[in-house]
C-alpha positions, 0 to 999 in steps of 0.5 A: 784348267788353270788361272793366271793368278799373278798376271791378273793380280787377283789374289794375295800371296797367302791366298795363292799359297793356299790355292796352289797347294795340292795336298789331300788334307789342308788346314788353315789357322787364320785371322778374321777377314783375310779372304780365306773363304773367298779363295777357297770358293775359287778352289772349289770352282776349279775342282768342280769345273774339270771333267772326270778325266781331269780329276774333277769332283763335286765340292761340299761346303760346311759352316755353322751359319746359313749366312756364311753358306750363302756368301760362299755360294755367291762367291763361287758364282762370282768366280765362275762368271769371272772365268767364263765357266758355265754353271747353273745356280739352283738356289736354296732347296730343302732335303727332308731329314728324320731329325730336322730339315736340311737347307742346302744351296747348289751350283751345277757346272757343265762338267756335271759336278756341283758345289753344295752348301750344307749345314755343319752336321755330320749326316749331311755329308754321309755318302757324299764323295768329292772335296769337302770344305769345313769353314770356321771349323772351330765353331762347328758343332761336334767337329770330331764327328764331322772330321771323321765323316769328311776324312772318309772322302780320302778313301776314294780320291777326295780331299778336305779343306779345314779353315778356321780362326781359333776358339779356345785351346781345348777345342778340337780344331786346336788339338788337330793343329797340335797333332800336325805340328807334332808330326802325328798327322801328315796334313798341310798346315798354313797360318796367316795372322793379321801381320802376315796378311798386312805384309802380303798386302791386305790393307792395300787391297782394302784401299784399292777396293774402297778407292782410297789412298793407301798410306803406311800410317793409315794401315797402322791406325787401322790395325790399332782400331781393329785390335781395340774392336776385338777387345780381350779377344784380339790375340785369338781373333787376329793373331791365331793364338787360342784362348786359354779359358773356356771355349767361347759359345758365340764368336764375333764372326757369327754375331756379325751376320745378324748385326742391325745398324738401325737398332737404338740402344739407350743408356740411362746411368745415374751417379751414386747419389741419385738415391738420395734425391727427393722422390719427386726429383727422381720421378721427374727424371724417370719421366725424362728417360721415358720421353726419350723412348716413348716415340719408338713404342708409339710408332711400333706396330708389332707385338712385343716381348720383353726380356730383362736382366736385373742389376742395381748398382754393381751390374746393369738392368737391361730391358731388351724389347723384342718384336715378334714377326712370325713363327720363330722369327723376331727383331729387336725393337730397342734396348734400354740400360739402367744403372744406379737406378733405385728399385721403385724407379726401375719399376716405374720406368718399366710400367711406363713403357709397358703402358705405352705398348698397351695391347702390343705387349704380349709378355716378359721374362724377368730376372727373379734372383735376389732383389730382382724378385720384387720387381718381377713379382710386382709386375706379375700382379699388374700383368697376370699370366704373362710375366715369367719369373726366372731364377737363372741356373745352370739348368736354365742356361743349358736349356735356353742358351742353345735356343738363342744361338740357333736363332742367331745361326738361322738369322731369325733374330738380330742385335745392334751394332754396339761394342758393349753389347757384342762384348757381352755376348762374347762373355759366354763360355762352355764349362762342363758342356754348359754355356755360362757367363764369364766374369768380366771386370771392364773399366772402372765405373763401366763394369758389365757381366753379360747383362745384355746377353741375359736379357736377350736370352730372356726375350727368346725364352719368353717368346718360346714359352708365351707364344705357344700358350696364347689363347686361339680364337674360336671359329665355327662353320654353320651347318644346315640341319633339318628342322621339323618344327619350322613353320 
């Protein structure tokens, strides 16, 4: 089976190069958003649609995020329909596993072969045979073991495609690339940074899809904006240059799967002299802030958990209000940032918010380090039994950051489309196996230190801790018994 690529002008040059290479193991270090997974979906369709006599095979796609897996299966379905290849989409199914149920997605072709979407755990591909795709490999857990399981396919005629942006120079993905470059591994290596993609027509294709006019000046401005959006991570995310610092815990691609454009972020910042204003002036100003957010609390119908990270002047105080939907699912109600706000006014503002929530307020986790302990302690007296006072430590990070990451990977929560908050999440890096917050200086007068990330982690922590300890309503069922004394 073949597809006339150039006649139909479907693929860009770097996509064609990837598709037409027939090496058993292919590795692609790439920029974000260049259509690499899209063309690999076509590769899988071409393999699965062939008969066994034509060396067809089943394909198994692995990624770290459920959303990515769903998109890959959708892309494969699109390619099959485009080429009139008969297939059947089985949607989502669950395979029982001793540790955790494995969610899979599957398409079956008339050839008898299938395309599977699987989670990034080595056991999900054990005993499978065919073509393996590891997408965003640098962000998959235990990539070393995953590669070991995938490369076993080669013994019986299988093949492996490994695609990823970088995630630190010490990451297993970058170490694999170094082995290829040093001649230790005889694998095909393709590199496509953003400049290469643009030369091959990426922006022209974007204009074509969006039905807008292409201009070289617009392309340059688009790239300039893209670099600005990625901030300090632009070399790694766009130019295939692994960062020298610790391995990132979150990456922008994962965060984009849970972005909700409708979440509001409020920023109440005051100048250094605010503390010297009279108590009445400060109290009046605090009421003004509250009046800007009270309608959100009044219209809310869900139960609410609050996560807080404390700051006084150097860092921000961030209040992350999280709606508890069901089970382990939650959504963000709103985020409020306070800067240069005295302790008493912070406490006053928080109390106004919680009082407005009234019975919808289920509890909170407060940062109790240093001066933050005073506010947390006062609120624990006001709301007995539902305020968690947290002393952040390496142990706390090691136990609770993975829970936040799992919620994001499973799309069980969301974050706002806000560059400052996204940058906060990108400050988390792995040090000695523990996800910690990397120091960030930021611009003068606008310093951040992962504040909103900590507040979000606090909210998820509070949900896990408090929801399991809620009082359960007592129920009973009346039972008829014989009464010998009834008249």
